[in-house]
C-alpha positions, 0 to 999 in steps of 0.5 A: 851906859855912861862912861863914868859908870864903872864897877869896882872890886875894892876901892877906887882905882887910880891909874895914870893914862899913858904919856904921849907915845914914846919912840919905838923900842925893842924889848928883851923877852923871856918866853915861858911855856913857849910851845913852838914860838908863836908869841916869840916869833910875832914879837920878833917880827915887831922888833923885839928879841927873845933872850930866854925860852922855856918849854918841856915838850920835846917836839916843841923844844925841837922846833924852838931850837931850830928857829931861835938862838935863845937859851932853852930851859925845859922845866919852868919849875926849875927856873930860878929867874928869867934874867934881865928882860923887859917882858915875860910872856907865858902862854900857860897850859890851857888843858884845865881851862878849855871847853874841850879839855878837862875843865879842872880849873886854874888850880888843875895840874897843867894850868896851875903851872901859872903859879910858877910865872907869879913866882918868877915875876915876884923876883923879876924887874921886868916891866911887862907880863903877858899871859895868853889862854882860852876865853873859856877860862872867863866863864869856867866856874863863873870866872874863878880862873880870871878872879884868881889871876886878877887877885895874884896880879893885884897882890904883886902890885900890877895894873892889868888889862885883858882883851879877847882877840880873834885871829880873823881880825889879822887876816887869818881865815881861822876863827880863833879867839884868845885872851891876851892879858897884859900887866905892868907895875910901872906902865899902863897896859890899857892903851896897848890892848884897848886902843882901836875897835873895828867891831865884829863884822856880820857873818857872811852867808855860806853860799859860794864860800868855803866853810870849815867844821869839825868832823869829830863833832856833830851832836852838840855842835860842829864848830861851823865857820864861813870862809874860815876854819874853826879853831885849830886844836891840840886835841879833839873829841876822838882823843887825837889832834885832828884837822877840821874839815872844809866844805869847798864851794864845789861841794868837795869835803877835804882836810887841809895840809899841815903846811896850810895849818901852819900858815893858818896860824901865821907860821911859815910852811914846815915850821914844825918839820923839826919836830919829826925825826923820820921824814917818812912819818906822817906829821906825827905831833905836828897837828898837836903843836900847831893846834896849841900855838899862838897865832903869830900876827896876833902877837906881832900886833901886840908887839908893835903896840908895846914898842910904841903904845898908841893913844887911848882915851879912857874917858871915851871908852864904854864902861860896863857893869862888872859882876864880881860873882859872875863870868868875866866879859870880853875885856876888862882891866884892874889894879890893886884897888879894883876891876872894871869891864870895858865894851870892846870887841874881839876885832881891834882892826879889820884885815886889809882884804876879805877872808877867803879860805878857799883862796888861802889854801896853797897845798894839796888837800885830801878828801874827808875819809869815808869813815870820818864822813859817815861817822859825822853824818850819823851823829848829825842825823841823830842831833837836833842841830840846824845845818846850812841848806845843802850841807848834809845833802852834799855830805851824802853825795860825798859818801855816794862818791866812795860807793861809786868808786867801790862799784867801779 
């Protein structure tokens, strides 16, 4: 579609393009719903500094207290302000917006806490607001969550832009797509998010590569990923946080170590160790914390662009139709006068090296248990899913190995 073909909600938008890139600068950050600090650590790596944190999960707060020196508040509803900061970041709860969650919507008991962010921004002079959440919110209830966010931002005079971004674009072998929504009353967020588009690469063939899948699934899907794991999650269909399984090139079915899970999110190994008081307790809440986190390299990429916004040609950008009653696209922007869809991929860049999940793993894995493998195989055999050649045969051989051990 021609670059001038834009869809609008309301009148004609008029947003000035960003001026030539200013010198890089350090932003003061307030992190709300901070989790274990994925956004804040990435911004720190890009030269910014966190002045305030807010997190009500005790285990996550223990992790934040170990890694950050900023004051830590525990209830966003009790905050009267965010202080003198330049950026407010909020990876607000996704439980009501996630396909794996309750799908109660943006006004649900957890995700509805984003209203507290708008309350705080109404009295804040911060230049930037960063929201992060799952891409399923773009289609849940035909995009009602995104329409709500766009309306709230417009009501407060923000120009906003969002883009779905995949963690694999930054060298992490984890297929993790998240919505990054950036808004400002004084600056143009579009160059920060939209400049650069490497395009999503073709999926590699699974032969000779490590493949990730969720052993808790197997009926309607399996979260299949080649040379990557599927999205680490804070919960699962069996009601507990659980690591995905990996089918190694040698035929083994294994589960990654929690330290590699932390690395798959861009954290240092044992980042979440402060969440466990008893060193003999096996992982405890650590899988949940890692599964709910923001990938550090993603926020670091954003932090570098906030420090020195790149050039972006709005006239050359691919403009797409935007249906105000349907699900939202992978990227869009708007202001108090209207909203527009853009044709950009979830890969703003390509990693310097090809993804190699098998080579990425550093710590000892453990075999997928007989019970887990047998349950997955039972569901898979009843389903109508199509599986890669040799996958189910290898899984049966994995189970035969348990039988051989019992017979020995």
